[in-house]
C-alpha positions in Angstrom: -35.9 -177.0 -189.2 -34.8 -174.0 -191.1 -32.1 -171.4 -190.5 -33.6 -168.1 -191.6 -31.5 -166.0 -193.9 -31.0 -163.1 -191.5 -29.0 -165.4 -189.1 -26.0 -165.6 -191.4 -22.3 -165.9 -190.4 -20.3 -165.9 -193.6 -22.3 -164.7 -196.6 -24.7 -167.5 -197.7 -24.4 -169.7 -194.6 -25.7 -169.7 -191.1 -23.9 -168.2 -188.1 -22.3 -171.2 -186.5 -23.4 -170.6 -182.9 -27.0 -169.8 -183.8 -27.2 -172.8 -186.2 -25.8 -175.1 -183.5 -28.3 -173.8 -181.0 -31.1 -174.6 -183.4 -29.7 -178.1 -184.0 -29.3 -178.7 -180.3 -32.8 -177.6 -179.5 -31.4 -175.4 -176.7 -30.4 -178.6 -174.9 -27.0 -179.6 -173.3 -25.5 -180.9 -176.4 -22.2 -180.6 -178.4 -22.7 -179.8 -182.0 -20.1 -180.5 -184.7 -20.6 -178.6 -188.0 -19.7 -180.7 -191.0 -20.5 -178.1 -193.6 -21.6 -174.5 -193.7 -25.2 -174.5 -192.5 -27.4 -173.6 -195.4 -29.9 -170.8 -195.1 -33.6 -170.9 -195.8 -33.3 -174.6 -196.5 -35.4 -177.4 -194.8 -33.2 -179.6 -192.7 -34.0 -182.9 -191.0 -32.6 -184.1 -187.6 -32.4 -187.9 -187.0 -30.1 -190.3 -185.3 -27.8 -187.6 -184.0 -27.3 -185.9 -187.4 -28.8 -182.9 -189.2 -29.1 -183.5 -192.9 -30.3 -181.7 -196.0 -33.1 -183.2 -198.0 -30.6 -184.8 -200.3 -28.8 -186.5 -197.4 -25.8 -184.2 -197.0 -24.6 -184.1 -193.3 -24.7 -180.6 -192.0 -24.0 -181.3 -188.4 -23.7 -184.0 -185.7 -25.3 -183.6 -182.3 -24.2 -185.5 -179.3 -24.7 -185.3 -175.5 -22.0 -183.4 -173.7 -20.6 -184.0 -170.2 -20.7 -180.3 -169.6 -18.6 -177.2 -169.9 -16.2 -177.1 -167.0 -14.3 -173.8 -167.7 -15.5 -170.3 -167.0 -13.8 -167.2 -168.3 -13.5 -164.7 -165.4 -16.0 -161.8 -165.4 -15.2 -158.2 -166.3 -17.1 -155.0 -165.5 -19.5 -153.5 -168.0 -17.5 -150.3 -168.3 -14.3 -152.3 -168.9 -16.1 -154.3 -171.5 -17.2 -151.1 -173.3 -13.6 -149.9 -173.4 -12.4 -153.3 -174.8 -15.1 -153.2 -177.4 -13.9 -149.8 -178.7 -10.7 -151.6 -179.8 -12.6 -154.4 -181.7 -10.4 -155.5 -184.6 -13.5 -156.2 -186.7 -14.3 -152.6 -187.1 -11.3 -152.2 -189.4 -10.7 -155.8 -190.7 -13.5 -158.3 -190.5 -13.5 -161.5 -192.6 -17.3 -161.6 -192.6 -18.6 -158.0 -191.8 -22.3 -159.0 -192.3 -22.2 -161.7 -189.6 -25.4 -161.6 -187.5 -23.5 -161.7 -184.2 -20.4 -159.6 -184.7 -20.6 -158.0 -188.1 -20.3 -154.2 -187.9 -22.3 -153.8 -191.1 -25.4 -155.4 -189.4 -27.7 -152.9 -187.8 -30.2 -155.6 -187.1 -27.8 -158.1 -185.6 -26.6 -158.8 -182.1 -23.8 -156.3 -182.5 -21.4 -158.0 -180.1 -18.0 -156.5 -180.7 -15.4 -158.3 -178.6 -12.2 -156.3 -178.1 -9.0 -157.3 -176.4 -8.4 -157.2 -172.6 -5.0 -156.8 -171.1 -4.9 -160.5 -169.8 -5.4 -161.8 -173.4 -9.1 -162.4 -173.2 -11.8 -160.6 -175.1 -14.9 -158.8 -173.8 -17.9 -157.1 -175.2 -21.1 -155.5 -173.8 -24.4 -156.9 -175.1 -27.8 -155.4 -174.8 -30.2 -158.3 -174.8 -32.9 -158.0 -177.6 -36.6 -158.4 -176.9 -36.7 -161.8 -178.8 -34.1 -163.5 -176.7 -34.1 -167.3 -177.0 -31.7 -170.1 -176.1 -30.5 -170.1 -179.7 -29.6 -166.4 -179.4 -27.4 -167.3 -176.4 -25.6 -169.9 -178.4 -25.0 -167.2 -181.0 -23.8 -164.7 -178.3 -21.4 -167.2 -177.0 -19.9 -168.0 -180.4 -18.0 -165.1 -181.8 -16.4 -163.6 -178.7 -14.3 -166.8 -178.3 -13.4 -166.8 -182.0 -12.0 -163.2 -181.7 -9.5 -164.5 -179.1 -7.7 -166.2 -182.1 -8.8 -164.4 -185.2 -6.2 -161.9 -186.5 -5.6 -159.9 -189.6 -5.3 -162.2 -192.6 -6.1 -165.2 -190.3 -9.9 -166.0 -190.5 -11.3 -168.9 -188.5 -14.7 -170.6 -188.6 -16.6 -172.4 -185.8 -16.2 -176.2 -186.0 -17.7 -177.5 -182.8 -19.5 -175.9 -179.8 -21.1 -177.1 -176.5 -23.2 -174.7 -174.4 -24.5 -174.8 -170.9 -27.3 -172.3 -170.2 -28.2 -171.5 -166.6 -30.9 -169.0 -167.4 -32.0 -166.6 -170.0 -31.3 -162.9 -169.5 -34.1 -160.4 -169.4 -34.7 -158.3 -172.6 -33.0 -155.0 -172.3 -30.3 -156.3 -169.8 -26.9 -154.9 -170.3 -24.8 -158.1 -170.2 -21.1 -158.8 -170.7 -19.7 -161.7 -172.7 -16.1 -162.7 -172.4 -13.9 -165.1 -174.4 -10.5 -166.8 -174.0 -8.2 -168.9 -176.0 -7.2 -172.1 -174.2 -5.0 -174.0 -176.7 -4.1 -174.3 -180.3 -3.1 -177.4 -182.4 -2.4 -177.0 -186.0 -5.4 -175.2 -187.6 -7.6 -175.8 -184.5 -8.1 -173.5 -181.6 -9.9 -174.3 -178.3 -11.8 -171.4 -176.8 -14.2 -170.7 -174.0 -16.8 -168.0 -173.5 -19.0 -167.0 -170.6 -22.0 -164.7 -170.5 -22.7 -162.6 -167.4 -25.8 -160.8 -166.2 -25.8 -157.1 -165.2 -25.3 -158.1 -161.5 -22.2 -160.3 -162.4 -24.0 -163.6 -162.2 -23.1 -166.2 -164.7 -25.9 -166.9 -167.3 -24.3 -169.3 -169.7 -20.9 -170.7 -170.8 -19.5 -172.4 -173.9 -16.6 -174.5 -175.1 -15.8 -174.3 -178.8 -13.3 -175.4 -181.4 -12.5 -173.0 -184.2 -10.7 -174.0 -187.4 -8.5 -171.7 -189.5 -9.7 -171.2 -193.0 -7.2 -172.8 -195.4 -5.4 -170.2 -197.5 
């Protein structure tokens, strides 16, 4: 398997959600990233691990018992208003991220802004090439922005996703995120993706880790 260069998160490494979706094969697994996923590099999956050709462990993949928490839905118009206040427009640790980077015109352009209840929300127009891996990506950053703050960057450490169904290309969906708990440098977050009619499409549970200063 290979993570193509366009699916980056931080410069030079794969977006955590997209990479984890590739490693999980779209299945109901939990993926723990052990190093920044390398781009344009052949990777091998075996015995619950993803490794580089020289044996370095990139990720561990394990069955998950499911994702039992849903972030409540928000209307599309409200998500648009929240997105207008996206902190990443003015201060983004990785502005070329494929999912949430404002400098990417060819990315998913999911810009999660704050909601009054402390959650995040963003509108998302589904691209023509939607795949399960893209849903893993779409469910990644909105949770992270529930904890990311100025001068406090975080990176995805672990994520589990449950997909009900794929959205239709062109659908105007809403993705919401919420911070559940923090412990030291770790933050537990949840995200949920909703269809235009308000039906749940997919949900995720993730652990984000603060970047050491």
